[in-house]
C-alpha positions, 0 to 999 in steps of 0.5 A: 671785757664784754657785756656778757657777764652782766647777763650772766649775773642776772641769769644766775640770780634769777635761777636761784629764786630772786624772782620769787616775788614779794606777794604784796609785802615789801621788805623793810629795814631798820637803821640806827646808831649805837652810842655810849650813854655817858660819853655820847661817843659811837660804839663800834662792833656792837651787835644788833640781834632780832629776837627771832634770830633771823637777822643780825647787824654789826655797827661800823666805826661810827656806831651806825647799823642797818638791818635789812629784809624785814617783813612788815610787823613788830620786832624786838631788837637787842643791842649788845657790845663788849663792856656795855649792858645790853638793851632791848628795843621794841619797834614796828616797821611798815611796808617798804619803809625805813625805821630809825633808832637811836640806842644808848648803852650803859657801860658796865663797871667792869669791862669784858675783854675785847673779842677782836684781833689785837693787831687791828689798827685804827684806820680812818680811810678805806684801806682796811676791810673787815669781813665778819662771821655774819658776812662769812655765813651769808657768802656761802664760801667754804675757804678763806681764799675764796672769800678774799678773792672777791675783795678789791686789789686782792688776788688768790693763787691756787695750786689746784682746786678746793683744798689745795695750797692757796696764797694771797697777793695785794696790790700786785705784791708777791705772796711773801710780801703779805703778812698773815696773822692768825690770832697774832701768830704768823701763818707765813712759812719760815721756809718760804715766807708765804702763807698757805690760806688752805691751812685755816678752815673757814669754819674756825674763823670769826673775822678777817681784816685786810689792811692794804699798803706797807704796814711795817710801822705796826707789824714789822718785817713781812708786811711789805704789801699788806696784812691779813688778820684772821681771828678764830671763833670767840665766845658770843653767848650761849648758842649751839650750831651744827652744819653738814654739807656734801658736794661734787668731787666727794666734798663732805663737811661737818661743823659743830659749834657751841657757846656758853655765857655766864653773866658777869663771870665767863663766856666760852665756845668750842668749834669742831670741823671735818672736811674731806675731798676726793679731789680728782677732776678732768681738765683741758690740757694747754696746747703747749702741753699737747692739748686734749683732756686729762684727769687730775689725780692724787688731789684728795684732801682732808682737814680736821680742826678743833678750836676753843676760847674762853673769856672772863670778867670775874676779876678786875683785869679782863682775861681770855684764852684761845687755842686751835688744833688743825691737821691737813692731809692731801695728795701732791698731784704735781704739775700737769707735765710732771704728775705724781701719783704717790706724793703726799703732804701733811701739816699739823698745827697746834696754836694758842694764847692768853691775853689780859686787858684793863681799860678802867684806869687812865692808861688802857693796856693789854698784853698777849702771849701766843705760841704755835707749833707746826709740823709739815711733811712732804713725801714721794717714793717715786717722783716723776723727776729726781730721786725719792724724797721724805722731808720734814719741817718743824717750826715752833714760835712764841710771840709776846706783845704789850700795848699801852694807850693814853687816851687824851683829848684830842690826842691818844698816844699808844706804845707797844713792844713785840718779841718773836722767837722761832725755832726751825728744824728742816731737812730741806735746809743746809747745815749753815741755816740758823735754827733759831731766829729772834725778832724784836720790835718797838713802836709808837703811835699818835692818833688825833681827831680835831673838829673843824668848821662846817662839820668837818673832822680832821684825823691824823695818825703817825706811827714809827717802829724800830725792828731788829731782825737777824737777816737785816744788819742794824736797826730798821726804822719804818714810819707811816703817816695817815691824814684824813678829813671827814665831812658827812658821808665823805672821807678823803685820806692820804697815807705814806710809809716804808717797809722791809721784808727780809730774805727767807730761809729757803731763799738763802739756805735751801738744799741745792737740788735738781735745777734749784740753787739758793742765794746766800747774798740776798738783800732784804726787800724794801719800800721807801715811798709807799703812797696812797690817796683815797676818797670814800663815800659812806652809806648815803641815800634814802629808803629806796636806794643807798650808795657807798664806794671808794677809789684810791690811787697808789704807788710803791716802788720796791728796791730788791724784790726777791724773785726766782729766775733761771740762769743760763743753765736753767738753774732756778735761783732767787735774786734781787730785782727793782720793781715799780708798782703803780695802780688804782682801785675802785669799789662801790655798792648799791643797796635797795632796802625796799626789795632787800637787794644789793649790788657791789663791784670792784676794779683794780688796775696795777702795773708791777714792772721791772725798773732795770734796763735788762728786764722789762714789762710786767712781773711774771704772773701778775695780772694788770686788771682784776675785777669782781661783780656781785649781788645779794637779795633777801626775799622772805626766807630766801637769801641769795649771793652771786659773784663774778671774778675777773682775772686779766692776762698774765705772762712770763716774758715780755713780748713772748707767749711762752707759758702765758695765761689768758684772762677768765671769768668765774661765776659763783652762786649761793643761796640760803633758805630758812626752813624753820624759824623761831627758837630752833631755826634751820637753814637749807644751803646750796651753791654752785662755784664756776657756774658756767664751767670755765676751766681756766688756769690759775697757774701754769700747769695747775688747772682749775677744777671747773664747775663744783656744787654743794648742798647742806643744812645748818642749824643755829640757835639765836646768839 
């Protein structure tokens, strides 16, 4: 890691217009806190809108917010939160100064339904990261994987460029050890246990929450290394937005979204998205494959999606409903040593759910029922290896969840239950594979917050869950405990827990084929000692510079991690292997309110090493070091975002260079320019991914497309 990436980010930032100058006017900011007028408690996730629609902020867990990049003058700010009456405040901001507000909202007699992921846990440390819709729009990214790639400890692996399959790893985990929930329904394939992030269009996402560590105590099996919670678009008031983009590799996308708000009755929204890519791109052939250059063909992709949601407060119990239909069609280019010109895959997913909630009585309760039906096909009439194939996987799942909370002081008790039934029919499985799987879970959680001397607050969370899974004999009990101390801007926390991950259908019941065999005797993966210590510094400083950050150390030994290995005949089959995980990660951010700029970065070093005497060293394709550096600035009507991602060396066999992958840097730059303001705002969008055309390899035999660009227009009425 040399110093040249620092110059890279500076040059890219300047090229996007950061040095446009402030022309005598220095941007200002407004900081404040939103509280419940009756109770005096902080209100999290409250929206702060500027009347002209150009700025938006969302309060954090402490009710704090900041609106940056305001040109000096008079503004009207509107504060709103679920279950509270909105309030409008007029304020004047001075040149380069920071103004402060204290906003108290009055609770409504009937609370509206919470528009958030029901499974989002209460956390007091820094192990949870939430990416809001506002942050998604500001990033300029086009897919879920690209957005997650910039977070500390998170690694996204792709089989091709944009539109290709993408899986996520957290803290050195395998992809099937990360549970991905979309509106409470698992995105993870019942066949492989992995979640393909490319199947969820980013245009349909309202927020993404990343929960690090063993979370089986709350979410059950599959949450061995962490959880990614994706919430699709929700009603946010009367609004209309449209977006059109075009770019390299035949990239074309159109997005249309609308919402309606009938006071004290209902809110609703609809979003439609269509994206197409031709996919073909040149790449550098590795020396082990002969060297030179070639063209990656049959890599086109097309995604269509339609989502809708509605929420009503017309009854004593708040209710809501949501649904999404998404379809992905793409070529399967294959590996570069065995390319396919005819292979195709298709995935059609129909999901939806209803929820109800009541927080007016002494016991707060909520109930959710969600269903998902998915059909995936794989076809190749003339594969480079083996006979032709035409496989289909049909999976239908239904998930029911009920949660009740008794909010006492200073302790709140929560109990919940979950039942998940999934039916799978797949031509790739043997006749011995079960067609129906039923998982049941019960959990309980206690949350306490006690003020100590000198302004210190001690918070403790204790949770335990019991699961019944058909692939694990008996009852699995998963505990987790978190203790945190908050003193002003400092938060210190420690947590520990256990988790399990059962074998997948493909691990145990896959049809034996060329060089592939299942293993019906696999044991579940287990973590008995997932431990983490974290120290966080929240947003502190002055009107000139502010700082925040955190650092964490962790360990998580895995007993029986399921990995695929070739035997002496070079037949690939899964097996249980003990693995030790040790690592640390740190992240930080510097903001400069007077110039509307922010710098942020993170660094992760995690060793994922075999624990046995036969196999040694790092597990295949797990980099020891990953990092990201980024910056953003708002000057007048121009907002720019620049990010650099670093992935360290990866290898297959300890001490061998066979199929090893070198380290690489990828630089992305995006800009938004406000063309029209006021009632009908219009933005111009532009961006370049992989600015310096680093043709890195994310997976052996699956090249990265190099530099790509995009441009477009976005219209959105103020919400």
